[in-house]
Backbone as XML, in Angstrom:
<?xml version="1.0"?>
<chain id="A" units="angstrom">
  <residue number="1" name="UNK">
    <atom name="N" x="-17.164" y="14.338" z="11.071"/>
    <atom name="CA" x="-15.937" y="13.516" z="11.176"/>
    <atom name="C" x="-15.651" y="12.756" z="9.904"/>
  </residue>
  <residue number="2" name="UNK">
    <atom name="N" x="-16.679" y="12.162" z="9.290"/>
    <atom name="CA" x="-16.467" y="11.381" z="8.085"/>
    <atom name="C" x="-15.788" y="12.223" z="6.946"/>
  </residue>
  <residue number="3" name="UNK">
    <atom name="N" x="-16.150" y="13.500" z="6.918"/>
    <atom name="CA" x="-15.585" y="14.385" z="5.912"/>
    <atom name="C" x="-14.066" y="14.587" z="6.105"/>
  </residue>
  <residue number="4" name="UNK">
    <atom name="N" x="-13.669" y="14.766" z="7.418"/>
    <atom name="CA" x="-12.304" y="14.910" z="7.706"/>
    <atom name="C" x="-11.511" y="13.629" z="7.408"/>
  </residue>
  <residue number="5" name="UNK">
    <atom name="N" x="-12.039" y="12.537" z="7.764"/>
    <atom name="CA" x="-11.463" y="11.201" z="7.544"/>
    <atom name="C" x="-11.384" y="11.020" z="5.987"/>
  </residue>
  <residue number="6" name="UNK">
    <atom name="N" x="-12.407" y="11.327" z="5.274"/>
    <atom name="CA" x="-12.391" y="11.164" z="3.836"/>
    <atom name="C" x="-11.284" y="12.052" z="3.225"/>
  </residue>
  <residue number="7" name="UNK">
    <atom name="N" x="-11.084" y="13.292" z="3.713"/>
    <atom name="CA" x="-10.031" y="14.108" z="3.232"/>
    <atom name="C" x="-8.652" y="13.491" z="3.472"/>
  </residue>
  <residue number="8" name="UNK">
    <atom name="N" x="-8.442" y="12.989" z="4.686"/>
    <atom name="CA" x="-7.202" y="12.369" z="5.063"/>
    <atom name="C" x="-6.948" y="11.141" z="4.153"/>
  </residue>
  <residue number="9" name="UNK">
    <atom name="N" x="-7.951" y="10.292" z="3.978"/>
    <atom name="CA" x="-7.772" y="9.126" z="3.137"/>
    <atom name="C" x="-7.556" y="9.462" z="1.665"/>
  </residue>
  <residue number="10" name="UNK">
    <atom name="N" x="-8.197" y="10.483" z="1.185"/>
    <atom name="CA" x="-8.060" y="10.915" z="-0.247"/>
    <atom name="C" x="-6.645" y="11.412" z="-0.386"/>
  </residue>
  <residue number="11" name="UNK">
    <atom name="N" x="-6.142" y="12.200" z="0.548"/>
    <atom name="CA" x="-4.775" y="12.728" z="0.461"/>
    <atom name="C" x="-3.748" y="11.597" z="0.545"/>
  </residue>
  <residue number="12" name="UNK">
    <atom name="N" x="-3.987" y="10.643" z="1.410"/>
    <atom name="CA" x="-3.018" y="9.542" z="1.500"/>
    <atom name="C" x="-3.142" y="8.644" z="0.243"/>
  </residue>
  <residue number="13" name="UNK">
    <atom name="N" x="-4.270" y="8.530" z="-0.370"/>
    <atom name="CA" x="-4.466" y="7.810" z="-1.602"/>
    <atom name="C" x="-3.662" y="8.461" z="-2.709"/>
  </residue>
  <residue number="14" name="UNK">
    <atom name="N" x="-3.678" y="9.756" z="-2.834"/>
    <atom name="CA" x="-2.919" y="10.500" z="-3.821"/>
    <atom name="C" x="-1.440" y="10.284" z="-3.668"/>
  </residue>
  <residue number="15" name="UNK">
    <atom name="N" x="-0.954" y="10.403" z="-2.436"/>
    <atom name="CA" x="0.376" y="10.235" z="-2.079"/>
    <atom name="C" x="0.891" y="8.797" z="-2.403"/>
  </residue>
  <residue number="16" name="UNK">
    <atom name="N" x="0.085" y="7.832" z="-2.099"/>
    <atom name="CA" x="0.354" y="6.448" z="-2.353"/>
    <atom name="C" x="0.414" y="6.135" z="-3.817"/>
  </residue>
  <residue number="17" name="UNK">
    <atom name="N" x="-0.572" y="6.642" z="-4.553"/>
    <atom name="CA" x="-0.612" y="6.538" z="-6.030"/>
    <atom name="C" x="0.612" y="7.129" z="-6.689"/>
  </residue>
  <residue number="18" name="UNK">
    <atom name="N" x="1.035" y="8.256" z="-6.229"/>
    <atom name="CA" x="2.285" y="8.879" z="-6.726"/>
    <atom name="C" x="3.507" y="8.060" z="-6.436"/>
  </residue>
  <residue number="19" name="UNK">
    <atom name="N" x="3.506" y="7.500" z="-5.160"/>
    <atom name="CA" x="4.658" y="6.626" z="-4.771"/>
    <atom name="C" x="4.677" y="5.349" z="-5.633"/>
  </residue>
  <residue number="20" name="UNK">
    <atom name="N" x="3.493" y="4.823" z="-5.888"/>
    <atom name="CA" x="3.386" y="3.597" z="-6.756"/>
    <atom name="C" x="3.904" y="3.830" z="-8.178"/>
  </residue>
  <residue number="21" name="UNK">
    <atom name="N" x="3.544" y="4.977" z="-8.732"/>
    <atom name="CA" x="3.945" y="5.330" z="-10.044"/>
    <atom name="C" x="5.477" y="5.504" z="-10.126"/>
  </residue>
  <residue number="22" name="UNK">
    <atom name="N" x="6.015" y="6.126" z="-9.086"/>
    <atom name="CA" x="7.519" y="6.269" z="-9.026"/>
    <atom name="C" x="8.209" y="4.907" z="-8.872"/>
  </residue>
  <residue number="23" name="UNK">
    <atom name="N" x="7.616" y="4.044" z="-8.142"/>
    <atom name="CA" x="8.220" y="2.704" z="-7.938"/>
    <atom name="C" x="8.138" y="1.880" z="-9.179"/>
  </residue>
  <residue number="24" name="UNK">
    <atom name="N" x="7.057" y="2.039" z="-9.939"/>
    <atom name="CA" x="6.916" y="1.346" z="-11.210"/>
    <atom name="C" x="7.928" y="1.852" z="-12.228"/>
  </residue>
  <residue number="25" name="UNK">
    <atom name="N" x="8.217" y="3.179" z="-12.181"/>
    <atom name="CA" x="9.231" y="3.689" z="-13.061"/>
    <atom name="C" x="10.601" y="3.173" z="-12.658"/>
  </residue>
  <residue number="26" name="UNK">
    <atom name="N" x="10.834" y="3.116" z="-11.346"/>
    <atom name="CA" x="12.132" y="2.582" z="-10.830"/>
    <atom name="C" x="12.271" y="1.216" z="-11.316"/>
  </residue>
  <residue number="27" name="UNK">
    <atom name="N" x="11.243" y="0.344" z="-11.213"/>
    <atom name="CA" x="11.397" y="-0.955" z="-11.648"/>
    <atom name="C" x="11.622" y="-1.070" z="-13.129"/>
  </residue>
  <residue number="28" name="UNK">
    <atom name="N" x="10.945" y="-0.282" z="-13.938"/>
    <atom name="CA" x="11.186" y="-0.270" z="-15.352"/>
    <atom name="C" x="12.723" y="0.036" z="-15.650"/>
  </residue>
  <residue number="29" name="UNK">
    <atom name="N" x="13.276" y="1.029" z="-14.872"/>
    <atom name="CA" x="14.679" y="1.407" z="-14.999"/>
    <atom name="C" x="15.658" y="0.269" z="-14.626"/>
  </residue>
  <residue number="30" name="UNK">
    <atom name="N" x="15.280" y="-0.445" z="-13.591"/>
    <atom name="CA" x="16.053" y="-1.585" z="-13.091"/>
    <atom name="C" x="16.083" y="-2.669" z="-14.178"/>
  </residue>
  <residue number="31" name="UNK">
    <atom name="N" x="14.876" y="-2.982" z="-14.709"/>
    <atom name="CA" x="14.759" y="-4.009" z="-15.753"/>
    <atom name="C" x="15.509" y="-3.606" z="-16.977"/>
  </residue>
  <residue number="32" name="UNK">
    <atom name="N" x="15.395" y="-2.312" z="-17.330"/>
    <atom name="CA" x="16.044" y="-1.853" z="-18.542"/>
    <atom name="C" x="17.570" y="-1.894" z="-18.387"/>
  </residue>
  <residue number="33" name="UNK">
    <atom name="N" x="18.078" y="-1.484" z="-17.240"/>
    <atom name="CA" x="19.506" y="-1.497" z="-16.994"/>
    <atom name="C" x="20.043" y="-2.969" z="-17.053"/>
  </residue>
  <residue number="34" name="UNK">
    <atom name="N" x="19.182" y="-3.911" z="-16.625"/>
    <atom name="CA" x="19.620" y="-5.332" z="-16.672"/>
    <atom name="C" x="19.702" y="-5.793" z="-18.116"/>
  </residue>
  <residue number="35" name="UNK">
    <atom name="N" x="18.877" y="-5.311" z="-18.996"/>
    <atom name="CA" x="18.877" y="-5.626" z="-20.425"/>
    <atom name="C" x="20.114" y="-5.012" z="-21.126"/>
  </residue>
  <residue number="36" name="UNK">
    <atom name="N" x="20.569" y="-3.868" z="-20.632"/>
    <atom name="CA" x="21.662" y="-3.254" z="-21.312"/>
    <atom name="C" x="22.995" y="-3.898" z="-20.993"/>
  </residue>
  <residue number="37" name="UNK">
    <atom name="N" x="23.058" y="-4.659" z="-19.950"/>
    <atom name="CA" x="24.313" y="-5.322" z="-19.530"/>
    <atom name="C" x="24.133" y="-6.788" z="-19.561"/>
  </residue>
  <residue number="38" name="UNK">
    <atom name="N" x="25.107" y="-7.447" z="-20.164"/>
    <atom name="CA" x="25.054" y="-8.907" z="-20.138"/>
    <atom name="C" x="25.452" y="-9.437" z="-18.805"/>
  </residue>
  <residue number="39" name="UNK">
    <atom name="N" x="24.460" y="-9.754" z="-17.994"/>
    <atom name="CA" x="24.815" y="-10.206" z="-16.659"/>
    <atom name="C" x="24.224" y="-11.638" z="-16.478"/>
  </residue>
  <residue number="40" name="UNK">
    <atom name="N" x="24.927" y="-12.361" z="-15.734"/>
    <atom name="CA" x="24.529" y="-13.631" z="-15.296"/>
    <atom name="C" x="24.308" y="-13.603" z="-13.789"/>
  </residue>
  <residue number="41" name="UNK">
    <atom name="N" x="23.096" y="-13.505" z="-13.320"/>
    <atom name="CA" x="22.756" y="-13.263" z="-11.919"/>
    <atom name="C" x="23.433" y="-14.264" z="-11.073"/>
  </residue>
  <residue number="42" name="UNK">
    <atom name="N" x="23.626" y="-15.445" z="-11.500"/>
    <atom name="CA" x="24.167" y="-16.498" z="-10.674"/>
    <atom name="C" x="25.663" y="-16.364" z="-10.450"/>
  </residue>
  <residue number="43" name="UNK">
    <atom name="N" x="26.388" y="-15.844" z="-11.469"/>
    <atom name="CA" x="27.859" y="-15.819" z="-11.393"/>
    <atom name="C" x="28.425" y="-14.457" z="-11.369"/>
  </residue>
  <residue number="44" name="UNK">
    <atom name="N" x="27.679" y="-13.432" z="-11.747"/>
    <atom name="CA" x="28.152" y="-12.077" z="-11.765"/>
    <atom name="C" x="27.847" y="-11.376" z="-10.452"/>
  </residue>
  <residue number="45" name="UNK">
    <atom name="N" x="28.842" y="-10.851" z="-9.791"/>
    <atom name="CA" x="28.652" y="-10.163" z="-8.505"/>
    <atom name="C" x="27.648" y="-9.015" z="-8.617"/>
  </residue>
  <residue number="46" name="UNK">
    <atom name="N" x="27.549" y="-8.392" z="-9.697"/>
    <atom name="CA" x="26.536" y="-7.244" z="-9.857"/>
    <atom name="C" x="25.191" y="-7.840" z="-10.175"/>
  </residue>
  <residue number="47" name="UNK">
    <atom name="N" x="25.108" y="-9.043" z="-10.684"/>
    <atom name="CA" x="23.840" y="-9.651" z="-10.996"/>
    <atom name="C" x="22.963" y="-9.811" z="-9.765"/>
  </residue>
  <residue number="48" name="UNK">
    <atom name="N" x="23.589" y="-10.189" z="-8.668"/>
    <atom name="CA" x="22.815" y="-10.412" z="-7.455"/>
    <atom name="C" x="22.172" y="-9.037" z="-6.984"/>
  </residue>
  <residue number="49" name="UNK">
    <atom name="N" x="22.948" y="-7.921" z="-7.221"/>
    <atom name="CA" x="22.459" y="-6.613" z="-6.846"/>
    <atom name="C" x="21.254" y="-6.204" z="-7.628"/>
  </residue>
  <residue number="50" name="UNK">
    <atom name="N" x="21.353" y="-6.514" z="-8.908"/>
    <atom name="CA" x="20.185" y="-6.206" z="-9.802"/>
    <atom name="C" x="18.976" y="-7.022" z="-9.434"/>
  </residue>
  <residue number="51" name="UNK">
    <atom name="N" x="19.218" y="-8.269" z="-9.211"/>
    <atom name="CA" x="18.099" y="-9.162" z="-8.795"/>
    <atom name="C" x="17.484" y="-8.751" z="-7.451"/>
  </residue>
  <residue number="52" name="UNK">
    <atom name="N" x="18.354" y="-8.357" z="-6.524"/>
    <atom name="CA" x="17.861" y="-7.919" z="-5.198"/>
    <atom name="C" x="17.060" y="-6.589" z="-5.396"/>
  </residue>
  <residue number="53" name="UNK">
    <atom name="N" x="17.553" y="-5.669" z="-6.169"/>
    <atom name="CA" x="16.893" y="-4.427" z="-6.391"/>
    <atom name="C" x="15.501" y="-4.618" z="-7.031"/>
  </residue>
  <residue number="54" name="UNK">
    <atom name="N" x="15.514" y="-5.476" z="-7.971"/>
    <atom name="CA" x="14.219" y="-5.805" z="-8.678"/>
    <atom name="C" x="13.191" y="-6.418" z="-7.746"/>
  </residue>
  <residue number="55" name="UNK">
    <atom name="N" x="13.679" y="-7.343" z="-6.892"/>
    <atom name="CA" x="12.825" y="-8.030" z="-5.936"/>
    <atom name="C" x="12.260" y="-7.037" z="-4.902"/>
  </residue>
  <residue number="56" name="UNK">
    <atom name="N" x="13.216" y="-6.223" z="-4.357"/>
    <atom name="CA" x="12.846" y="-5.293" z="-3.298"/>
    <atom name="C" x="11.873" y="-4.249" z="-3.883"/>
  </residue>
  <residue number="57" name="UNK">
    <atom name="N" x="12.081" y="-3.725" z="-5.002"/>
    <atom name="CA" x="11.188" y="-2.777" z="-5.559"/>
    <atom name="C" x="9.840" y="-3.437" z="-5.923"/>
  </residue>
  <residue number="58" name="UNK">
    <atom name="N" x="9.886" y="-4.624" z="-6.328"/>
    <atom name="CA" x="8.619" y="-5.423" z="-6.597"/>
    <atom name="C" x="7.787" y="-5.546" z="-5.260"/>
  </residue>
  <residue number="59" name="UNK">
    <atom name="N" x="8.468" y="-5.761" z="-4.215"/>
    <atom name="CA" x="7.806" y="-5.921" z="-2.906"/>
    <atom name="C" x="7.236" y="-4.592" z="-2.456"/>
  </residue>
  <residue number="60" name="UNK">
    <atom name="N" x="7.945" y="-3.484" z="-2.709"/>
    <atom name="CA" x="7.412" y="-2.147" z="-2.420"/>
    <atom name="C" x="6.164" y="-1.803" z="-3.216"/>
  </residue>
  <residue number="61" name="UNK">
    <atom name="N" x="6.195" y="-2.241" z="-4.532"/>
    <atom name="CA" x="5.057" y="-2.034" z="-5.404"/>
    <atom name="C" x="3.856" y="-2.807" z="-4.887"/>
  </residue>
  <residue number="62" name="UNK">
    <atom name="N" x="4.009" y="-4.045" z="-4.519"/>
    <atom name="CA" x="2.957" y="-4.828" z="-4.001"/>
    <atom name="C" x="2.300" y="-4.187" z="-2.727"/>
  </residue>
  <residue number="63" name="UNK">
    <atom name="N" x="3.230" y="-3.731" z="-1.808"/>
    <atom name="CA" x="2.778" y="-3.029" z="-0.631"/>
    <atom name="C" x="1.904" y="-1.807" z="-0.943"/>
  </residue>
  <residue number="64" name="UNK">
    <atom name="N" x="2.404" y="-1.060" z="-1.933"/>
    <atom name="CA" x="1.695" y="0.228" z="-2.263"/>
    <atom name="C" x="0.377" y="-0.159" z="-2.900"/>
  </residue>
  <residue number="65" name="UNK">
    <atom name="N" x="0.295" y="-1.209" z="-3.779"/>
    <atom name="CA" x="-0.985" y="-1.599" z="-4.354"/>
    <atom name="C" x="-1.997" y="-2.027" z="-3.225"/>
  </residue>
  <residue number="66" name="UNK">
    <atom name="N" x="-1.497" y="-2.734" z="-2.278"/>
    <atom name="CA" x="-2.357" y="-3.220" z="-1.207"/>
    <atom name="C" x="-2.835" y="-2.049" z="-0.352"/>
  </residue>
  <residue number="67" name="UNK">
    <atom name="N" x="-1.983" y="-1.120" z="-0.117"/>
    <atom name="CA" x="-2.351" y="0.069" z="0.681"/>
    <atom name="C" x="-3.457" y="0.899" z="-0.183"/>
  </residue>
  <residue number="68" name="UNK">
    <atom name="N" x="-3.275" y="0.970" z="-1.475"/>
    <atom name="CA" x="-4.281" y="1.714" z="-2.285"/>
    <atom name="C" x="-5.577" y="0.985" z="-2.202"/>
  </residue>
  <residue number="69" name="UNK">
    <atom name="N" x="-5.611" y="-0.349" z="-2.273"/>
    <atom name="CA" x="-6.827" y="-1.114" z="-2.131"/>
    <atom name="C" x="-7.533" y="-0.888" z="-0.783"/>
  </residue>
  <residue number="70" name="UNK">
    <atom name="N" x="-6.734" y="-0.835" z="0.324"/>
    <atom name="CA" x="-7.231" y="-0.628" z="1.629"/>
    <atom name="C" x="-7.809" y="0.774" z="1.697"/>
  </residue>
  <residue number="71" name="UNK">
    <atom name="N" x="-7.191" y="1.744" z="1.154"/>
    <atom name="CA" x="-7.672" y="3.157" z="1.128"/>
    <atom name="C" x="-8.973" y="3.172" z="0.360"/>
  </residue>
  <residue number="72" name="UNK">
    <atom name="N" x="-9.082" y="2.577" z="-0.795"/>
    <atom name="CA" x="-10.300" y="2.551" z="-1.591"/>
    <atom name="C" x="-11.392" y="1.907" z="-0.848"/>
  </residue>
  <residue number="73" name="UNK">
    <atom name="N" x="-11.115" y="0.850" z="-0.124"/>
    <atom name="CA" x="-12.064" y="0.144" z="0.689"/>
    <atom name="C" x="-12.622" y="1.045" z="1.753"/>
  </residue>
  <residue number="74" name="UNK">
    <atom name="N" x="-11.739" y="1.789" z="2.451"/>
    <atom name="CA" x="-12.159" y="2.706" z="3.465"/>
    <atom name="C" x="-12.994" y="3.757" z="2.948"/>
  </residue>
  <residue number="75" name="UNK">
    <atom name="N" x="-12.597" y="4.355" z="1.777"/>
    <atom name="CA" x="-13.454" y="5.405" z="1.132"/>
    <atom name="C" x="-14.804" y="4.871" z="0.733"/>
  </residue>
  <residue number="76" name="UNK">
    <atom name="N" x="-14.872" y="3.636" z="0.274"/>
    <atom name="CA" x="-16.143" y="3.029" z="-0.029"/>
    <atom name="C" x="-17.041" y="2.810" z="1.189"/>
  </residue>
  <residue number="77" name="UNK">
    <atom name="N" x="-16.385" y="2.451" z="2.311"/>
    <atom name="CA" x="-17.184" y="2.237" z="3.574"/>
    <atom name="C" x="-17.675" y="3.593" z="4.023"/>
  </residue>
  <residue number="78" name="UNK">
    <atom name="N" x="-16.980" y="4.696" z="3.825"/>
    <atom name="CA" x="-17.528" y="5.984" z="4.178"/>
    <atom name="C" x="-18.738" y="6.243" z="3.365"/>
  </residue>
  <residue number="79" name="UNK">
    <atom name="N" x="-18.580" y="5.976" z="2.023"/>
    <atom name="CA" x="-19.705" y="6.298" z="1.156"/>
    <atom name="C" x="-21.012" y="5.482" z="1.459"/>
  </residue>
  <residue number="80" name="UNK">
    <atom name="N" x="-20.795" y="4.239" z="2.016"/>
    <atom name="CA" x="-21.987" y="3.397" z="2.279"/>
    <atom name="C" x="-22.405" y="3.490" z="3.738"/>
  </residue>
  <residue number="81" name="UNK">
    <atom name="N" x="-21.738" y="4.357" z="4.533"/>
    <atom name="CA" x="-22.040" y="4.510" z="5.959"/>
    <atom name="C" x="-21.605" y="3.333" z="6.826"/>
  </residue>
  <residue number="82" name="UNK">
    <atom name="N" x="-20.634" y="2.508" z="6.341"/>
    <atom name="CA" x="-20.175" y="1.374" z="7.085"/>
    <atom name="C" x="-18.772" y="1.630" z="7.719"/>
  </residue>
  <residue number="83" name="UNK">
    <atom name="N" x="-18.253" y="2.848" z="7.536"/>
    <atom name="CA" x="-16.948" y="3.175" z="8.050"/>
    <atom name="C" x="-17.008" y="3.243" z="9.548"/>
  </residue>
  <residue number="84" name="UNK">
    <atom name="N" x="-15.998" y="2.693" z="10.227"/>
    <atom name="CA" x="-15.966" y="2.721" z="11.694"/>
    <atom name="C" x="-16.756" y="1.645" z="12.371"/>
  </residue>
  <residue number="85" name="UNK">
    <atom name="N" x="-17.283" y="0.681" z="11.622"/>
    <atom name="CA" x="-17.995" y="-0.454" z="12.096"/>
    <atom name="C" x="-17.184" y="-1.683" z="11.819"/>
  </residue>
  <residue number="86" name="UNK">
    <atom name="N" x="-16.948" y="-2.455" z="12.896"/>
    <atom name="CA" x="-16.077" y="-3.676" z="12.785"/>
    <atom name="C" x="-16.806" y="-4.688" z="11.841"/>
  </residue>
  <residue number="87" name="UNK">
    <atom name="N" x="-16.044" y="-5.154" z="10.808"/>
    <atom name="CA" x="-16.661" y="-6.142" z="9.924"/>
    <atom name="C" x="-16.871" y="-7.554" z="10.541"/>
  </residue>
  <residue number="88" name="UNK">
    <atom name="N" x="-16.261" y="-7.775" z="11.692"/>
    <atom name="CA" x="-16.420" y="-9.105" z="12.305"/>
    <atom name="C" x="-17.528" y="-9.105" z="13.356"/>
  </residue>
  <residue number="89" name="UNK">
    <atom name="N" x="-17.519" y="-8.112" z="14.223"/>
    <atom name="CA" x="-18.502" y="-8.114" z="15.347"/>
    <atom name="C" x="-19.571" y="-7.062" z="15.227"/>
  </residue>
  <residue number="90" name="UNK">
    <atom name="N" x="-19.478" y="-6.171" z="14.193"/>
    <atom name="CA" x="-20.455" y="-5.113" z="13.935"/>
    <atom name="C" x="-20.543" y="-4.071" z="15.029"/>
  </residue>
  <residue number="91" name="UNK">
    <atom name="N" x="-19.483" y="-4.008" z="15.916"/>
    <atom name="CA" x="-19.484" y="-2.927" z="16.917"/>
    <atom name="C" x="-18.617" y="-1.797" z="16.441"/>
  </residue>
  <residue number="92" name="UNK">
    <atom name="N" x="-18.762" y="-0.592" z="16.973"/>
    <atom name="CA" x="-17.951" y="0.573" z="16.520"/>
    <atom name="C" x="-16.487" y="0.326" z="16.798"/>
  </residue>
  <residue number="93" name="UNK">
    <atom name="N" x="-15.656" y="0.807" z="15.830"/>
    <atom name="CA" x="-14.206" y="0.764" z="16.003"/>
    <atom name="C" x="-13.840" y="2.056" z="16.747"/>
  </residue>
  <residue number="94" name="UNK">
    <atom name="N" x="-13.024" y="1.910" z="17.787"/>
    <atom name="CA" x="-12.636" y="3.063" z="18.580"/>
    <atom name="C" x="-12.046" y="4.201" z="17.725"/>
  </residue>
  <residue number="95" name="UNK">
    <atom name="N" x="-12.407" y="5.424" z="18.024"/>
    <atom name="CA" x="-11.913" y="6.528" z="17.277"/>
    <atom name="C" x="-10.382" y="6.605" z="17.358"/>
  </residue>
  <residue number="96" name="UNK">
    <atom name="N" x="-9.757" y="6.270" z="18.471"/>
    <atom name="CA" x="-8.332" y="6.265" z="18.622"/>
    <atom name="C" x="-7.661" y="5.287" z="17.569"/>
  </residue>
  <residue number="97" name="UNK">
    <atom name="N" x="-8.317" y="4.120" z="17.366"/>
    <atom name="CA" x="-7.757" y="3.153" z="16.428"/>
    <atom name="C" x="-7.851" y="3.688" z="15.022"/>
  </residue>
  <residue number="98" name="UNK">
    <atom name="N" x="-8.968" y="4.330" z="14.711"/>
    <atom name="CA" x="-9.190" y="4.911" z="13.382"/>
    <atom name="C" x="-8.225" y="6.049" z="13.105"/>
  </residue>
  <residue number="99" name="UNK">
    <atom name="N" x="-7.906" y="6.775" z="14.154"/>
    <atom name="CA" x="-6.914" y="7.908" z="13.997"/>
    <atom name="C" x="-5.557" y="7.400" z="13.626"/>
  </residue>
  <residue number="100" name="UNK">
    <atom name="N" x="-5.236" y="6.223" z="14.237"/>
    <atom name="CA" x="-3.846" y="5.682" z="13.969"/>
    <atom name="C" x="-3.888" y="4.837" z="12.660"/>
  </residue>
  <residue number="101" name="UNK">
    <atom name="N" x="-5.014" y="4.146" z="12.488"/>
    <atom name="CA" x="-5.124" y="3.239" z="11.292"/>
    <atom name="C" x="-6.465" y="3.544" z="10.628"/>
  </residue>
  <residue number="102" name="UNK">
    <atom name="N" x="-6.500" y="4.591" z="9.788"/>
    <atom name="CA" x="-7.765" y="5.009" z="9.212"/>
    <atom name="C" x="-8.410" y="3.979" z="8.294"/>
  </residue>
  <residue number="103" name="UNK">
    <atom name="N" x="-7.618" y="2.980" z="7.901"/>
    <atom name="CA" x="-8.134" y="1.910" z="6.965"/>
    <atom name="C" x="-8.618" y="0.708" z="7.747"/>
  </residue>
  <residue number="104" name="UNK">
    <atom name="N" x="-8.617" y="0.754" z="9.079"/>
    <atom name="CA" x="-8.929" y="-0.427" z="9.906"/>
    <atom name="C" x="-10.304" y="-0.857" z="9.554"/>
  </residue>
  <residue number="105" name="UNK">
    <atom name="N" x="-10.518" y="-2.225" z="9.441"/>
    <atom name="CA" x="-11.808" y="-2.787" z="9.155"/>
    <atom name="C" x="-12.346" y="-3.467" z="10.411"/>
  </residue>
  <residue number="106" name="UNK">
    <atom name="N" x="-11.478" y="-3.631" z="11.395"/>
    <atom name="CA" x="-11.923" y="-4.421" z="12.626"/>
    <atom name="C" x="-11.602" y="-3.604" z="13.807"/>
  </residue>
  <residue number="107" name="UNK">
    <atom name="N" x="-12.346" y="-3.846" z="14.924"/>
    <atom name="CA" x="-12.050" y="-3.207" z="16.252"/>
    <atom name="C" x="-10.813" y="-3.910" z="16.736"/>
  </residue>
  <residue number="108" name="UNK">
    <atom name="N" x="-10.221" y="-3.378" z="17.783"/>
    <atom name="CA" x="-8.980" y="-3.906" z="18.320"/>
    <atom name="C" x="-9.180" y="-5.311" z="18.909"/>
  </residue>
  <residue number="109" name="UNK">
    <atom name="N" x="-10.320" y="-5.623" z="19.524"/>
    <atom name="CA" x="-10.570" y="-6.929" z="20.037"/>
    <atom name="C" x="-10.590" y="-8.019" z="18.899"/>
  </residue>
  <residue number="110" name="UNK">
    <atom name="N" x="-11.220" y="-7.661" z="17.779"/>
    <atom name="CA" x="-11.320" y="-8.616" z="16.683"/>
    <atom name="C" x="-10.000" y="-8.682" z="15.821"/>
  </residue>
  <residue number="111" name="UNK">
    <atom name="N" x="-9.146" y="-7.661" z="15.959"/>
    <atom name="CA" x="-7.929" y="-7.637" z="15.227"/>
    <atom name="C" x="-6.887" y="-8.616" z="15.774"/>
  </residue>
  <residue number="112" name="UNK">
    <atom name="N" x="-6.956" y="-8.890" z="17.053"/>
    <atom name="CA" x="-5.959" y="-9.800" z="17.683"/>
    <atom name="C" x="-6.321" y="-11.250" z="17.670"/>
  </residue>
</chain>
């Protein structure tokens, strides 16, 4: 089972890393387009759109980085034999929970 989970986590890590790279390129493009145009975010109607896009993309980047860290942590727990064990109560995490949330560090009882 650990090998199957590891394959799923590795594939999701690759997908997330690709998404992160694309988002970082998007952010660079947004920043660059803002430099090319003399905008005053406070008074220019288009300025608010650029600021919003920059903020939204930044939030997506932050989420992708956190997800990558969670995936790396899960892969490390597999390598050390700690995967599927709740980090709070040391009891097994239900297989159903791990199928839905393969990066889960806690059992459902400790998660609430």
